Structures are given as structure tokens and as C-alpha cells.
C-alpha positions in Angstrom: 9.5 -16.0 -15.8 6.2 -14.2 -14.6 5.2 -14.5 -10.8 1.5 -14.2 -10.9 0.8 -11.7 -7.6 2.7 -9.0 -10.9 -0.4 -9.6 -12.2 -2.5 -8.5 -9.4 -4.3 -4.9 -10.7 -3.4 -4.3 -6.8 0.1 -4.4 -6.8 0.5 -2.9 -10.2 -1.3 0.6 -8.7 1.0 0.1 -5.6 3.6 0.3 -8.0 2.5 3.3 -9.8 1.9 5.2 -6.1 5.7 4.2 -5.4 7.3 5.9 -8.6 4.7 9.1 -8.1 6.1 9.0 -4.8 9.6 9.2 -5.6 9.2 11.2 -8.6 7.2 13.7 -6.3 9.5 13.8 -3.3 12.8 14.8 -3.0 14.8 13.1 0.6 16.2 16.7 1.3 13.0 18.6 0.7 13.4 22.0 3.1 13.8 19.9 6.1 11.3 17.5 6.3 13.5 14.8 4.9 12.5 12.9 7.1 8.4 12.9 6.8 9.4 12.0 3.2 11.8 9.2 4.0 9.1 7.9 5.7 6.4 8.1 3.1 8.6 6.1 0.6 9.2 3.8 2.8 4.7 3.3 3.6 4.7 3.6 -0.5 7.5 0.9 -0.8 6.1 -1.5 1.7 2.8 -2.2 0.0 4.1 -3.7 -2.8 6.5 -5.9 -1.3 3.6 -7.2 1.3 1.2 -7.8 -1.3 4.2 -9.7 -2.9 5.0 -11.3 0.4 1.5 -12.3 1.2 0.8 -13.7 -2.2 3.5 -16.0 -1.5 2.1 -17.3 1.6 -0.5 -20.6 1.4 -2.5 -20.4 4.6 -5.1 -18.3 3.9 -4.7 -16.4 7.4 -0.9 -15.3 6.5 -2.1 -14.0 3.5 -4.9 -11.9 4.9 -1.9 -10.5 7.6 0.2 -9.3 4.7 -2.3 -8.0 2.6 -3.7 -6.3 6.0 -0.2 -4.5 6.5 0.1 -3.6 2.9 -3.3 -2.0 3.8 -2.2 -0.3 7.2 1.1 1.2 4.9 -1.4 3.0 2.4 -3.0 4.5 5.2 0.4 5.7 6.6 0.6 6.9 3.0 -2.1 8.8 3.3 -1.0 10.1 6.6 2.4 11.2 5.5 1.0 12.9 2.0 -1.2 15.2 4.5 2.2 16.2 6.4 3.9 16.8 3.4 1.0 19.2 1.6 0.9 20.9 5.2 4.4 21.6 5.7 4.2 22.3 1.5 6.4 19.6 0.3 4.1 18.9 -2.0 1.7 20.4 -4.0 -2.4 20.9 -4.1 -2.4 19.0 -7.5 0.4 15.9 -6.3 -1.3 15.7 -2.9 -4.6 15.1 -4.8 -3.4 12.7 -7.6 -1.6 10.4 -5.1 -4.4 10.9 -2.3 -6.5 9.6 -5.1 -3.9 6.7 -5.7 -3.9 5.6 -2.2 -7.3 5.7 -1.8 -7.7 3.3 -4.7 -5.0 0.8 -3.8 -6.5 0.9 -0.5 -10.1 -0.1 -1.3 -8.5 -3.0 -3.6 -6.6 -3.9 -0.8 -10.1 -3.7 1.5 -11.2 -6.2 -1.5 -8.4 -8.8 -1.6 -8.5 -9.0 2.1 -12.1 -9.9 2.1 -12.0 -12.2 -0.9 -9.1 -13.9 1.2 -11.7 -14.0 4.2 -14.3 -15.7 2.2 -12.1 -18.2 1.1 -10.8 -19.1 4.2 -14.5 -19.2 5.7 -15.6 -21.4 2.8 -12.5 -24.1 3.5 -12.6 -24.1 7.0 -8.5 -22.8 7.0 -6.8 -19.8 8.4 -9.6 -18.1 10.1 -10.0 -14.9 11.2 -9.2 -14.2 14.2 -11.8 -12.1 16.0 
């Protein structure tokens, strides 16, 4: 049985980011294991929050989980910057993962905006200002 969120392109791209992060990093990296661990957790949080948000009925709740996924994406970028500066990952790996993070972040922004439009159209789960 397939779940509908598995058909979302942003979910698939987020899974690819997790795979790339895990294959490119070693948790015992030169004394920087804490940064690598944080990067892995942040990357993993993205598809998990997409799935959880998709499972919510209320548009406001969906939006919140997608926002958390987007924030985790931004956290990935900061962790990638740290890993790159500490020479835990090389330039090519850094560029690839940063590009994928940018793509996922943009897609999540689009998903959040779509949920906001639906919420406004139906009058449910209105975004808080």
C-alpha cells in the first residue's frame, strides 16, 4: 500500500537529501561528529515532517509541519556550512548537498503557500499573523 505523501516530489527530493547526507558523512569525522550528527538529524527531520504534515486534516496543522520541515532544511544548510568549513566534506559534496537543500527549501515554500491558499479559500486553518 502506498501513502499519498510518497508521491510528492518534495518528499522524494528530501529522501534523496537524507541519502546523500548519510553517504557523504561519517559520524566519527575528525572530532566533528557532533556537527555531522546534527546535519543527519536535520536532514532526516525534513521528510518526517512532510509525512506528518500530510497526515493532518487541518490546513493550519499541515502548514505548521511543512514550516518545521522547511526550518530543518535551513538547519541543514547551516550544518553543511559548518561541515564544509571544518573540512568534513569537500567542495563537490558541499555544492551538491547545498543545491539539493535549496531545491527542497523552495519546494517546501511552494507547498506552504499552496496550503495557505487552500486555507484562505475554505476559511479553515487560517494562518496566524
